[in-house]
Each structure stands twice: as C-alpha cells, then as structure tokens.
ZAMARGU-4260 file (C-alpha; in steps of 0.2 Angstrom, whole numbers, plus 5000, padded with zeros to 4 digits):
<rodrens>
0) 4975/4808/5153 | 4994/4807/5157 | 5000/4822/5158 | 5019/4824/5148 | 5030/4836/5153
5) 5037/4836/5135 | 5021/4845/5127 | 5023/4863/5126 | 5007/4874/5126 | 5005/4882/5106
10) 4998/4896/5100 | 4986/4894/5086 | 4987/4913/5073 | 4974/4919/5067 | 4981/4930/5053
15) 4995/4917/5048 | 5012/4923/5052 | 5025/4926/5037 | 5041/4920/5038 | 5057/4914/5028
20) 5067/4898/5029 | 5088/4893/5024 | 5093/4879/5022 | 5111/4877/5030 | 5121/4863/5028
25) 5134/4854/5039 | 5133/4866/5054 | 5141/4879/5040 | 5133/4896/5040 | 5140/4900/5023
30) 5132/4883/5016 | 5116/4892/5016 | 5102/4893/5001 | 5092/4905/4994 | 5076/4912/5005
35) 5061/4903/5004 | 5045/4908/5010 | 5031/4903/5023 | 5019/4905/5035 | 5020/4900/5053
40) 5001/4891/5056 | 5006/4890/5079 | 5022/4890/5089 | 5025/4884/5104 | 5042/4887/5117
45) 5050/4871/5107 | 5045/4877/5087 | 5029/4880/5075 | 5020/4872/5061 | 5024/4882/5046
50) 5017/4879/5028 | 5026/4882/5011 | 5026/4877/4993 | 5044/4867/4994 | 5045/4852/4998
55) 5060/4850/5012 | 5067/4836/5016 | 5065/4828/5034 | 5075/4826/5049 | 5092/4825/5039
60) 5108/4825/5052 | 5116/4835/5040 | 5102/4849/5037 | 5096/4858/5047 | 5086/4876/5045
65) 5086/4892/5049 | 5068/4899/5049 | 5066/4920/5055 | 5051/4927/5058 | 5043/4942/5069
70) 5030/4942/5083 | 5022/4960/5086 | 5042/4969/5082 | 5053/4958/5092 | 5064/4947/5075
75) 5069/4931/5078 | 5080/4918/5069 | 5079/4901/5076 | 5093/4887/5069 | 5083/4870/5072
80) 5078/4856/5060 | 5061/4849/5053 | 5053/4834/5060 | 5040/4831/5051 | 5029/4835/5037
85) 5014/4832/5029 | 5007/4835/5010 | 4992/4848/5009 | 4982/4855/4996 | 4990/4871/4999
90) 5009/4864/4999 | 5018/4856/5014 | 5015/4856/5031 | 5029/4856/5043 | 5034/4852/5060
95) 5050/4862/5064 | 5057/4862/5082 | 5071/4874/5087 | 5088/4868/5092 | 5092/4862/5111
100) 5106/4877/5109 | 5089/4888/5105 | 5086/4901/5120 | 5071/4909/5118 | 5056/4901/5130
105) 5053/4917/5138 | 5056/4930/5126 | 5043/4918/5112 | 5032/4917/5128 | 5031/4938/5130
110) 5030/4942/5112 | 5017/4929/5112 | 5007/4939/5127 | 5009/4954/5118 | 5003/4948/5102
115) 4987/4941/5112 | 4983/4958/5121 | 4989/4967/5103 | 4971/4957/5093 | 4962/4957/5110
120) 4959/4978/5108 | 4957/4979/5089 | 4941/4965/5091
</rodrens>
C-alpha cells in the first residue's frame, strides 16, 4: 500500500465528545447562526468527524462552520468547512476540515496524549 502524506492519523473516542457549532456566512463573525449541538466521533490534526440531527450544507463557498469543543481541559474553537455528509439512522454524520489558517496540529496532538493517558488510568 502506498503512503499518502495527506492522510492524517485519526483518534476515535470511546465516549463521544460533546461539541457545538455555528454557521458563519461570508467569513463575517457578526453573521453567526445560533448554536447547534453535535458529538465528535473522531479527530485528526486536519479535521473531525461529527454527528448531529441537523442537515447542514456541504462544501459551500459562502458558508464556514465554527466548531467548539474541549479535549481534557483545553477548549478549542476552530473555523473550517463541511467536506462530506452521510445520512445515518441517528441523523447526519459529517467530515469537518479545519481551515488552512487554523494552527492547532501540535495542540490537538498534545491534548489527545493527555486524553489517552486519562482513559488508560480509568481502566
């Protein structure tokens, strides 16, 4: 199998991480929607997979998503785009890509290490 350097390591959570999101229109912070609730299924340094009961637009040029969640004790607020959508029996599953200017790679990796240690200690 050939290695693709654009593939990210994905960390799947045993217990999904609660999160909120807001839709942002035309990259204007003042045009944020009301909060929507979702749960993060897995995460990488390039994006997350989340599930919600709301039907969101995919790959829109004028819409961005602001995702807010906490890993261990560190809050994250990340702007990005919905890359794909799958309808499931529980709602909709989405692939969320972090925006190019979102410099969170190292911080997410560090917090995932803390999260994994904490889960191992709880066993």
